[in-house]
VONUKOL-366541 format. One record per residue (C-alpha): x, y, z. Coordinates in steps of 0.001 Angstrom, whole numbers, plus 500000, padded with zeros to 6 digits. Layout:
BEGIN
XYZ
...
END
This chain:
BEGIN
329141527305513045
330226530015510714
333831528825510934
332746525211510253
330880526295507138
333916528170505866
336035525029506412
333538522856504599
333479525259501671
337210524981501375
337027521155501611
334646521228498621
337094523187496598
339746520673497259
339439517273495871
342316516026497817
340147516481500947
337098514510499856
337722511605502236
338030514123505278
334770515748504204
333033512291504188
334291511652507622
332900515079508822
329459514239507345
329393510819509203
330225512600512533
327499515161512027
324897512469511398
325954510760514559
325522514102516365
321951514229515077
321148510698516470
322624511738519846
320613514932519926
317416512927519296
318307510820522235
318395513934524426
315086515199523121
313371511923523812
314728511698527425
311685510521529765
309634513287530896
311175515829528304
308688515807525452
311431517161523289
311466520653524686
311474522707527858
307937522620529151
306240525120531491
306499523716534700
307480520724550805
305036519317558400
301836519349559575
303854522306560071
305636521216556806
302702519735554928
300307522169556187
302629525332556223
306036524776554795
307587522886551936
310514520630551578
313494522616550508
314737522006546967
317842524286546626
318426525709543373
321965525479542017
324179528385542923
325829528472539510
323806528617536125
325394527028533170
323397527333529842
324223524744527284
325666525777523903
323123526643521205
324399523889518958
326734521188520043
328967519558517336
331265516549517936
334811516824516797
335596515817513192
339424515644512534
342347517316514079
343002518933510579
339599520432510240
338729521343513832
340448523960516060
341658522915519415
338980524893521212
336343523370518978
337630519766519952
337467520462523685
333884521766523347
332808518691521427
334252516387523852
332452518080526803
329159518014524833
329703514312524202
330168513600527791
326851515317528652
324981513417525899
326507510243527052
325221510668530590
321792511753529637
321336508732527344
322208506206530105
325850505664529324
328543505316532060
328840508480534024
332398510152534074
333995511120537312
332616514198538942
334589517308539245
335800517761542772
334455521337542820
330916520317541892
328670519651544892
327409516083545161
323902514932546268
325412513763549674
326786517239550294
323553518869549457
321429516405551421
323012516985554746
321912515719558162
319815518806558692
316068518297558923
313081520670558631
311108521776561593
308688518794561005
311603516328561277
311623515786557534
314923515524555640
316108518431553591
315964517059550101
318763517364547600
318555520059545045
319413519810541393
323162520005541602
324778518343538504
326325520387535797
327140519219532183
330246517010532167
329626515882535829
327770512705535095
324308514421534720
323354517626532878
321158520675532302
318734520022529475
316928523436529291
318004526878530358
316425530427530905
315231529438534390
315254532956535655
312358533841533340
308899533241534843
307266530096533182
310724528723531985
311855525407533127
314945523336533918
315633519658533942
318663518032535649
319925514437535970
321747513680539210
324918511658538709
325069508097539835
321361507265539832
320262504113537850
316759503071536897
317894499377537726
317721499057541653
318944495643542703
318298496032546423
314990495321548229
315898496665551710
314669500223552305
316553502154555016
315032505550554237
311769506517552530
310216509887552015
307383511031549838
306189514617549831
303082515738548097
300429518454548546
298070516296550536
300484514414552783
303998513770553747
305291510440555040
308808509584556178
310586506521557526
314336506641558460
316991507493560882
316753510756562990
318848511522566071
320285508076565907
316957506395566243
314414505125563649
311794507772563158
308351507695561448
306528510896560532
303166511296558847
301525514662558224
298584515892556107
294985516696555832
293332520102555727
294314522122558772
292472525189557649
289226523574557393
289302522398560970
287234519360559890
289297516789561754
291104515726558705
294450517311559686
296955514813561211
300361514912562741
302116511700563776
305552510973565034
306744507521566238
310149506107567206
309565502321566905
311868500090568997
313295497586566507
314686495407569371
311025494753570302
309856491800568020
306260493133567873
307289496528566794
310053495151564442
307350493060562569
305127496160562035
308041498056560606
309022495067558353
305519494931557060
305472498624556348
308796498490554474
307758495403552458
304591497114551261
306425500242550264
309005498232548245
306139496495546444
304557499662545566
307861501108544345
308336498155542084
304665497915540832
304666501685540265
308065501604538408
309139504426540710
312856504168539575
311940504967536091
313862508303535039
315852508083538232
317722511218539329
315501513370537175
314604516750538677
312326519297536941
311547522746538120
309576525635536573
310032529188537601
307072530921539185
304781527973540118
303139527732543562
304034524833545913
301754521729545757
301561520974542145
304307518362541905
305956515965544399
309241514610545692
310119510907546201
313513509979547921
314368506421548845
317768504841550035
318548501296550370
320873499187552432
323016498641549356
323657502319549005
321373502581545913
319079505537545843
315975506830544162
315248510446543792
312764512410541636
311534515875541957
309201518212540176
307198521297541065
305201521011537840
303892517440537680
303592514309539884
306398511843539439
304468509095541351
301107508108539787
298059508258541777
297662504547542379
301121504211543698
300818507293545909
297729505681547373
299684502543548239
302336504674550028
299459506406551945
297719503137552807
300898501455554025
301771504260556550
298138504528557595
297771500962558342
301026501053560270
299940503986562576
296635502347563218
298420499219564423
300270501682566723
296863502936568192
296824506178566080
295053507424563068
295188509771560189
292761512204561867
293120515218564210
291817513189567071
294054510204566286
297359512269566098
299900512281568690
301322515783567896
299726519191568500
298258520549565427
296548523644566748
297904525994569424
294607527609570162
293498530043572828
291284528756575579
289438530214578543
292523529596580799
294851531195578399
292975534425577920
292644535339581656
294263538632582797
294977542038581060
296460542434577576
297801545887576310
298881547107572923
298712549981570527
297081550357567033
297943553369565043
298580555364568127
295427554186570040
296028552247573243
293883549086573675
293513547380577035
291602543970577026
290737542401580319
289262538837580670
287585537726583904
286060534288583668
283762534224580719
283479538139580555
285691540552578589
286206544296578822
287785546298575976
289058549879576406
290286552269573604
292377555118574969
290686554559578444
287093554500576976
285084551306577466
283900550010574105
282944546286575014
281771544733578193
280270541156577414
280720537498577251
282993535991574701
283176532971572523
286211530971571306
285569528870568168
288335527409566114
290658529410568176
289026532677567375
287764534996570066
284669536941569343
281572537988571272
279087535423572466
276182537085570505
275016535233567460
274781537322564194
271344538005562860
270515535775559849
268747536901556721
265878534730555428
267016531371554094
270488531693555720
271881529162558280
274614529318560772
277951527963559580
279004526369562825
282280528372562904
283512531808564428
281569533774561802
278383532818563498
279262535376566197
279359539172566169
282708541009566231
283782543429569071
283157547069568601
286611548402567730
288723545171567579
286967542579565296
288501539342566887
291435537970568841
293645534925568447
296640533462570394
300051534373569070
302322532896571749
302207532178575355
302107535887576466
300794537628573068
297535537807571253
296787539111567806
294064541668567527
292444541989564165
290696545140562871
288483544292559872
285521546730559733
286998549811557908
290358548299557066
292473545177557340
295091545599560010
296240544115563366
298379544691566332
299817542639569243
298302542670572686
300782541431575380
300279540039578870
303713540116580606
302150538787583944
301596535359582332
303968532601583526
306448531345580975
305399527704580069
308166525085580468
308126524449576731
308863528036575944
311966528176578256
END
C-alpha cells in the first residue's frame, strides 16, 4: 500500500498521467464493490464470528478434517491498475485476489490446482464405526474455486469460513442417491455401503437410560417391490424437505470456530444421481432450520416403523448397551489398585470381595443400568424418594461399584475417599465368538 501511495503521489505531480490516475481510481472503486460482496456472503455477517453412532451420535462425532495447510488472506487486496503503474508482483497478487472474489460471489470457478485436495479425495470410502460416511473437511484454498474468508483459526474463539469448489445453489436433479444429516440429537443416513444400500438411524439419550436411545441399521432389498416402494417414499419426502427448507442455499459453505464443543452445529451432505452435491457444515450454528430437520427425522422414523422398528431402545435392532448381567459376572475376578490386591468372586446372586486376602464384603448384589452394587437400599432422609437407578443401593466396603469393560474384564471404581479405578480380570471366561 505504501508503494501505491508513492506512485499516486507521483501521478498527481505529473499532469501528463492524469488519464492513468483516473483509471486507477475507477479500479479501486470496483475493488470496494467486490469487497462488499465478500462481506455480504450468506452466513458471514460481514466479519468472522465466534463460532459427529449410537456409538457415533452417542459417543463420537463425524470427522471434519481441518486443512493441513493454512493460508491467511492478504490484509488488503487491490486489483491491478495499469502495467505502467503496477509492479509485476502486484499484478500477480491482484489477479489471484480477483479469482478468489469471483468464486465467493458466485462467478464461474477457475480450474483447481492439481496439488489441492478435492472434496472427493477427502471424502474417501472410509466410514466411521457406526457406518456413517467420513465427511469432507474444508479443503479449498484461495484461487482454487473457493476461498478462505477469515483467518486466525488457531486462536480459541476465532473462526474460519470456506467455500468448497464446484457447489452450486441451483440443484437440477431430484434423485437422491446419498443422504446424511448429523446433528446433536440424531444422525440419519441413506446410501451405499459395502456395495449394498444401507440405512442407519441413531440418536436419543443413551446416558439417561430412559428408553429414548435408538440404534437402527437396515439393508433394504431394492429388487423387492415392497421394500423399493418404502425407500422411494423416504427419498421423495427427503427431497421435498430439501426444497422447502432451501437446504442448497449457501451450498459448499463450511464454518468452523476453534474451541467449541461438539453438538452445537450440524452437517448436511447429499448426493444426486446427476452428480450434483449439497454440503454444508458448521460447528457453531445449525445450517438446517428446526422445521426442516424435523421433516428429515419424521421421514426416517416413518420408514423404520414400516420395517417393524422404532426410534426407541426397545424398537432398535442394534445393541446399544453392553451391560453386565448375572451370567456375565459369575466366577473370580482379580486385579490391583495402588498396590492392593482385590479378588471378587460371584456365586449365583452372592458376591465376596477380598482386599489383600481379607474379606471385606459377603452379600447379595444388584445390577441396575449395568452398574453392580450391593443389594441393600440406602437409607433415605425425610422427604426423599428412591430414584429408581443404581444410586438407590449402597456401595461395597472398599470398591464402590463394578461395571463390565469387555468379555473378560470389569472396571472397579473407588469413589469414597478419592476417584480412581482399576481393572479386574477373569481369564477363565470363554472368548465370545464376536470377540474372536
